N, C-alpha and C positions, 0 to 999 in steps of 0.2 A: 348375275350379268344386267339386273336393271342400273346397281352402282357405275357400269360401266359406259354401258348405252345414255342415259340422263349426259354427261359431259358431252360425248358426240356427237347427239342430235342438238346441243347445246351451240355446239363452233360449225355445225354445217349449215352455214344461210354466211353469205357473199357479205353483210351488213356486222355482224358478228364478228367472222376472220379478219377482218379488218378490226376491228377492236380490238381482236386481241396481240394482234401487229404491231402497232400502233403503244399497248399499256406493258407491252412486252420493252418499250425504253425508255416507259417512265409511268410513275401513275396518275390519273388525272382525275377532274371535277366532271360532271353534266354537260356546266356548261362550254366546259374547254373540248370535253368529245362532240357533242357537236359544232363548235368551230373547227374542228379538223375531220371531220368528215361530211359537211356540208347538209346537218338532216335537223329536223325540227327536236324540241327536248320531249315530249311524250315521246317519240317513236324510239329515240336511243333509250330513254329511260325506260321502254320494257325491256328491252335487245339487256341491256346490265341485268334487270330482273331476275328476265332469267337466265343469262349467265347463273348470277350469283346462286338461284336456287336450285343449280344444275354442279353447285360445288368447284366454278368454272374459274371466276372471281371473287375476289373480298370487297366489300364495303366498308367504310369506317367514316361516321360523321365527326364534322367540325364545324359543332355553331350551325349555319344554316346549310352549310356544304357539306356537299359527299365526296371523298374518292375513291376511285377503283385502281383494284389494279390485282394483276394474277396469282390464282394460290402456289403456294410453294411445299404442300404438302397434301396427301391422298389421289386418290385416282383419278382429279382433276388436277394437279399440277402433270401428272405424270401421261395427263392426254393433250396439252400445253405442251408439254416436254419433245412428245411425238411428233405433234402435226405443226406447230410452229417456223421451222426451219422451214416448212417444202411450203410457205403464203410464197408466191413470186412477187417478189418487192419492184419488181419491174414492170408489170403492170400496171396504166393511167390511172387506177383511182390507186393505188399506192405511194403513187408516185407524189398526185396530189397529196394524198392524207400526210406525207414525211415533210411536204414544206408547206402547209398547214400547220403542221406539228411542232416544226423548225420556229413557225413566226408566235407560237401559242407558249415555245419555251423561252425566245427570246423577252418576250412580257414580261412573263416571272425573275427573268433577272432581272430587266430594269427594275420591279419593282424592291426585289431583294436587294440591287443597290442603293435607293434611294431610302428605304428603310436605315442600312447600314449608313451610311450617309450622315443619317438625323443623328443617330448613338455614335458615332464616332469619337468624339471627341471622351464621351466620359468611356467609348470599350478603351483607348488608349491609355488612357487616366488610371482605370483598374490593372491592365494590366501594368503599368510601372510599379504600382504597389507590390507585388507577390513576386514569385520564385520563377525563375523563369517558366516558359510552358515546358520547354524542349526538357528539363529535366525530370518531372512529376511524369510526364508523357514515357520518357525510359521508363521507369520507376511503373509505372501503370502493364508494361508491355512484361517489366520480368515478374511480375504480378503473376502473370499467367504463361509463362512457358512452361512450355512440354505440352499444358491440357486441352485435351482437345473437346473444342467449344463449337459445338453446332448451332445455340442459339444468344446473345447476346443485347441484354436492354439498357439504352442508356436512358435513365430519368431525368427527365431535365437537360433534352439535349441540346437545345441551342441551336449551337448554328450547324449542329453533328459531326463538328472533331471528336469524339471521340469512334463514332460507328467508322472514323477516316481511317484513322492509325489501329484501329483493329481490324479493317476490312479484309485484308489478306489471312488471317485467322481465324473465320469464323463463315459457317457457312446461311447465318443467316442472322440480320441484326434489325432493332428493331427501335426509334428513337424517339422518346414520348417526350411532349411537350406543352405547358400552360398557352404559350404565344403565339397565335396566328402569324406573327408578322417574322417570326424565329422558325417558327416551322415553314414559311416559304424560304425564306432564307435556306435553310439549311439542305430541301429537296432540289435547288438552285444548285446548292455546292455538289450534292450526290450527283447528280444528275451530269455534272460536267466532268466529272470526276470517273462517272461509268459502271456507278457501284450500286446496278442495279440489282443486287443481293439486300441493298437497305434503304429502308425504311424508315417514313417519319411519321407521326398523326397525334392529333389533339386529345389528352391527357392530363388524368387531377394526380398528382404525385401520391394523395394518400385511397388514391380508388384508381386504381390502373386498368380496370377492363383486361385482363391477362391470367389466362389459365397458371391455377398454381403446381408446384414445379413442374415448367415448363422449358424456366432457363438454366443455362449451364452458368453466366456471367449479367451479371448486373450492377450498374454504374450509376456512383452517385458523387457528380465533379461540381463541386459550387453550389452546388444546390441546398444543401441545410442551413445555412444562414442567412434563407430569407422564408424560414420557413417557422409558421406558431407553431410546428410541431413537429420536430427532425423527430422525436422516437417512434411517433405515425406513421414517417415515413420510412424509416428503418426494418420497421415491419410491415409495412404494404411491399417491402422491397426481396425481404427473405422473403413471405409469401408466392413469388415467383419462383423462387431459387427448385432447381434438384437439390435432393440428399446429396453433400459434399461440394455445391456449385460454390459460385465465391462472389459475392460482395464486395464491390471495389468502391471507398471514402475518400476521396478529397474535399475537403476544408481547409479555413483557417485555421490557425491557435488561435489562442485565445491574448487579443490585443486591447487598447487602445481610441483606435482611430474611430469618433463619434462620427467624421463626414461620413463614415462609410452609415451609417443608420439614417440620420438625415439628408441624405443627397442623395443617395444608394439606395436606396429601401431594403437598409440590409437588416435584419429581425434581429441576428447574435450575430455579437462580434465574438466572434470563433469557438474556439471547443475547447476542453482540455480533453486527455485521454481515456481520464478516468468513468465521464459522464457519455462519451462516445460509445467507452465499451462497455457498461453500462448496457444501456438499449441495443446495443449488440447482443448482447448475452439475454436479454428476455426478449429478443425476437429470434429463437435459436440459430443464435451464431457466434460461433466459436473465432474470435483472435488471432488467426494464425502470425500475422505479422503488421507492424505501423512502425514507419520510414518517417523522421521532421526531418522539414529540411530548413533550415535557418537562412533565416533573413538577408539578403547579400547587400554589399555594402553601397552598391551604386546610389541607396536612396536613405535618407535619415528613417523614413517615414516607414522603407519598405515589409512586408509586415510575412510571418514565419507559418510552414503547412505542418496539413500533416497527410500521410496516406495510412490508412486502415483498411488492408485485405481481411477477412471475415469470411469462412466457412460454414455454410447449410448442415447444423446436426440434424443425424438422424431425429425425428418426434419422439420417440424410445427413452434418448439420451435427453432431451432437455428437463428442464431446473425450474419450471416454473417460482419467478419471486414476485413476494407479497410487493405491490406495489408502492406501498408506504414506505417500505423498507428501500424499494429501485427511488425511490424519492431521493429518500435521505442520504443514498452515494453518492446521488446524481449533482447534490450540491454541497459536499463535504469537502 
């Protein structure tokens, strides 16, 4: 009974109902909520703490900021589902809140647009080098055809594009990225598409702060070539998967376009099938499919790409290989 009473008490107050209504539309920081509600930061923070403690809201930190959103599982989520549709959105206070919320979202969108404009030339240059996005995205969707996907994690989410293309196939989507600028861009993008079952947050590829065995699909889309330790990133992604969950890895085939290292911060100039397969094996993953996308004829410097589809095997099936042998195989 107490498990039910806690969330009921947490939402049983006018300001907290207003918070619930605006967060149902998009996740917000404390400062953004203060702007929407027209209330002081200490007061809003007290409301938020009470709702988080009661299991109604989820808080995640990004540097000096913290974002809040409604819970999507447990009794708290069930209470939200029952109560949120009953909130009177025509009440004067709610009308004002939504007007202010629109202003906050417009400011966020403007900031994201300015950032994207700054990187647009590099973005366009990169896109001209590799296989058309549509081809790879079709292959990604085909790799999960027929799967029941409750939870998907997009590691290194960038603009949130992977969450967008999988949105109608999943119950929940989580994007994780180390760039706050990209997270702002992704939030704006998901907001515009009304993909409220998808969220993004700050996180480290080597320490995702995700419970083990909770995802059906994890994605590393053009992430590994930026990393010092791709093997470690694959191992951490594997840790998040349920048994028989799938890891989808998209990255460049080996190449010699050195400008990507010197001007675009690539640590690795692509990967071979063998080394990624070895890393997957070490992480308890079976490669179930590999697609090789050949460079197109549109540009002489176009790069080939791979899609690796790997299945998380039961821990009793994992054959741990000596680390020295792994290194020899990966470099052979």
